[in-house]
N, C-alpha and C positions, 0 to 999 in steps of 0.2 A: 668458551665452555658451552657444550651442547647438552641439552637435557632431553631425555626421551619422554619423560612424563609430561602430560599436558595439563593435568589438574592437580598440580602440586602447590602447596602453600609455602611461601617463603618470603623473606625480606631480601632485597637485592641492592646492589650498588652499581651505578654506572659512573665511570671516571673518565674525565677529559685528560688524555695523556699529555697534552700540550700545556694546559693551565693548571692541572692538578685538581680542579674543582670536581666535586662528586655530587651525585643525586642518589638519595636513598628512597626506595619505593617498596611496595608490597604487592603481592599478587596471589590469587587463587587459581590463576590460569596458566601457571608455569611460564615457559619461554615465550608464549604468545604475547604476553603483556610487555615484556622487555623489548621484544622486536617491534612492537607497535610504536614505541617511542621514536624509532628511526624512520617511521613513515609519517608520524604526526607533525614533524617539523615543517612539512609543506602545507599543513592546514592553515587557512587564513586566520582562524581565531588564535593561533599561536605566534603571530608575528611580533609580539612584544615580550614573549616569555624568554628570559635569558638562556635557559637550557636549550630551547629549540633554536634560538638565534646562534648559539655556539655550534650546534650540530651543523647548521647551514654554513657558518663561517669556516670551521675547521674540518668539516667532512666527517661523515659517520665512521670512517675507517680510523679516526683518531680517538674513538671512544671504546673503552673495554667495559665489560660487565661481568659480575659474578654473584653467586649466592652468598649472602652473609649468614643467614640462619634459616633452617627449615623449622616450621612451627605449626601449631594447630590453628585452624581458621579463627577461633575465638581470641587468640592472642596476637594476631597479625598487627593490628593497629598499635597495641602496646609495645610490641617488639620494634616496629618501624620507628615509633616515637623515641624509644630508647636509643637507637642508633643515630637518629637525627640529632638528638641532644648530645650524645656522647661525642660525635665527630663534628658537632656544630655546623652542619651543612646548611643551616638556615643563615649562617653568617659567612662562612667560607666556601659555600657550595651553591647548589641550585635550588635547594628546598626553601619553601617559604617558612613562616614562623612554625615553631614546634607544633606538632599535631595533638594538642590537648587544649581543653578549655576549662575555665573555672565557672561552674554553674551555681548560681544563687537560687535557692528554693524560696517559695513564698514565706516560709517561717524564718528566713534569713540565714539558714545553715548553708554551707557551701560544700561542693564536692568537685574533684577533678574528674573530667569525663574525656574519653578518647574518641567517642563517636557521636556526632550530633544526630545522626540518623537514629541510633539506638535510643538516645534521650528523647527525641521527638516522638518516636513510636511508643516508648514507655509511658510518656505523660500526655500523649495526644496533642503535641505542639506542632505549629507550622514552622518549618525550618527557616524560611526567609525572614519571618518575624522574629524568631529567636536570634538569628544572626544580626538583625537590625538593632537588637539591644546592645550588642558589642560595639557597633560603629556609631551609635548615638542616634539612630533613626527612630528607635522605639524605646520607651522606658521599660516595658516588660511585656512578656507574652504569657498570659494566664498566671501571673505572679512570678514567673521565672525570668531570669536574665543572665546573660553572660557577662562576666567581669573582665575588664582589661587586665592583661598580664604584664605588659611592658610599658615603658614610658611612651614609646611610639603609638601604641594602641590608645593610651590615655589621651595623647594629644589629638589623635584622629577623632576620638569620642567627643572630647571637649569642643573641638572646632565644628564638628557636625551638629552637636547640640546647640551651639551658639548660633550657627546659620539658621537652624530650624526655628529657634526662638525669635530671631530677627524677622524671619518670614512671617511667622504668626503675628508678631507685633505690627508689622507693616500692613498685613491684611486687616487686622483689627482697626488700626488707625484709618485706613482707607474706607472701611465700612462706616466708621463713625463720621468721617467727613461727608460721605455720601448721604447719611441720614440727616446731618445738619444742613448741608447745602442743598 
C-alpha cells in the first residue's frame, strides 16, 4: 500500500508473512515512519529487538504493512493501545506490554494514562524518575508513582526493590564497621 500523504495520522500494522507475528504502531508522519522500520533493523541499538531480528532473519520482503485506522493526533496513543490489546500483539506479536500505565496520585487516587510524556508535562515530573517507580528504583516522584499492571511487572518491581534494600543495608553495615573499627 502506498500513501501519498506525508503528515497523516494513523495506526498501522506490520505483519511477518512467515510467522504471522504482527507489530502495531502509530505515526503522524505517514508512510515515512513505517518505512523507517525497514532501515532501523541495521542500527546497533536494535540488535536484541525481536522485531528487528526477524526483519534481518526473514528479509524485509516477507513483511507487509497496512493502515488499521486513520485518527486524530490526540487519539493516536489510545487507538494504538486499543489494537495492541485487541490483537494481543504484546503476547503473540512484536509489541511490548500494552501502552498504558496506572498512575497513582499523591492523594492515592489512580488513573489510567496513555502517555507518560503528557503526564510528566502536566505535573512537572521527570520521566526517568517516574518510570523508576514502576521498576522499583524509586518509591515516588513528587508523590506520584506508576503501579505494576501484570505479575511480571510486580516480580520485577519486588526483585529490584529487594536488591536496592540489600545494597542500602550493606552500605549501612560497612559504614558502621568503618566507624567501629
